[in-house]
C-alpha positions in Angstrom: 90.8 108.3 102.0 92.8 111.4 102.4 96.0 112.2 100.5 98.7 114.9 100.6 101.6 115.7 98.4 105.0 116.2 100.1 108.0 117.8 98.2 111.1 115.6 98.2 114.6 116.2 96.8 117.3 114.0 95.3 120.8 115.1 94.4 122.8 113.4 91.7 126.5 114.1 91.2 128.8 112.9 88.5 132.5 112.9 87.8 131.9 113.9 84.1 129.1 115.0 81.9 128.6 111.4 80.7 128.6 110.0 84.3 126.1 112.7 85.4 123.9 111.9 82.5 123.9 108.2 83.1 123.2 108.6 86.9 120.5 111.3 86.2 118.7 109.2 83.6 118.6 106.2 86.0 117.3 108.4 88.8 114.6 109.9 86.5 113.4 106.4 85.7 113.1 105.7 89.4 111.1 108.9 89.9 108.8 108.5 86.9 105.3 109.5 87.7 106.4 111.8 90.6 106.6 114.9 88.5 110.4 115.4 88.8 112.0 118.8 88.0 115.7 119.1 87.5 118.1 122.1 88.1 121.8 121.9 87.4 124.9 123.3 89.2 128.0 122.2 87.4 128.2 118.4 87.5 125.5 118.2 90.1 121.7 117.9 89.5 119.1 118.7 92.0 115.8 116.9 91.4 112.6 118.1 93.1 109.7 115.7 93.0 106.5 115.0 94.8 105.5 112.0 97.0 101.9 111.3 97.7 101.0 110.1 101.2 97.7 108.3 101.5 95.8 108.2 104.8 93.2 105.6 105.1 90.3 106.2 107.4 88.1 103.4 106.1 89.2 99.7 105.7 87.6 99.5 102.2 90.0 102.2 101.0 93.1 100.4 102.3 92.0 97.1 100.9 91.1 98.5 97.5 94.6 100.0 97.2 96.4 96.8 98.1 94.2 94.7 95.8 93.6 92.1 98.5 90.4 90.2 98.5 90.1 89.4 102.2 87.1 89.0 104.5 86.5 88.7 108.2 86.9 84.9 108.1 90.5 85.5 106.9 91.3 87.5 110.1 93.1 85.8 113.0 90.8 87.7 115.4 87.6 86.2 113.9 86.3 83.3 115.9 83.8 81.2 113.9 80.9 79.4 115.5 81.7 75.8 116.1 79.5 72.7 116.5 79.5 70.7 119.7 82.0 68.3 118.2 84.4 71.1 117.4 83.8 71.2 113.7 83.0 74.5 111.8 79.3 75.3 111.7 78.7 76.2 108.1 75.1 77.3 108.6 75.9 80.2 110.9 77.4 83.0 108.8 78.7 85.0 111.8 81.4 84.7 114.4 82.8 86.5 117.4 85.1 89.4 117.0 86.3 91.5 119.9 86.9 94.5 117.6 83.5 94.7 115.9 80.9 97.1 117.3 78.7 94.4 118.9 81.3 91.7 119.3 79.9 89.9 116.2 81.1 89.9 112.6 79.9 88.2 109.5 82.5 86.0 107.9 82.0 87.5 104.4 82.2 91.1 105.5 85.2 93.3 104.7 87.6 93.4 107.6 87.9 96.4 109.9 90.7 98.9 110.2 92.1 97.0 113.2 93.2 94.2 110.9 94.7 96.6 108.3 96.6 98.4 111.1 98.0 95.2 112.6 99.2 94.1 109.2 100.9 97.5 108.6 102.6 97.3 112.1 103.8 93.7 111.3 101.8 92.1 114.1 99.8 90.1 111.6 101.4 88.5 108.5 99.9 87.1 105.4 101.4 83.8 104.3 101.1 81.4 101.4 98.5 78.7 101.5 100.0 75.3 101.9 
């Protein structure tokens, strides 16, 4: 996983010292943990802070950050092996996946970056179990 810090700015302006203080304190709570630095110009405060952008090059990194416990069998692109009667074959631990290296994925493996990217683009959605 790669990360980079990007400088950001926020400007808070008040009609009075008390108004500026209230607005500034609220904004500082929002920016807690982003190393905010404040400079003043009359009844205006300029806040400089840092945002960290994370770039995931491995699916394990993206999944670890989200805290999701998902596997290939949870992916809509995973096709499990079925019995002749159409029921799920519970003996075979693999299935078909057009995005895996050899077209085969194991159901308990961690999902690939394709799933993470499609979730991020909104093409795949997670939903509550019924």
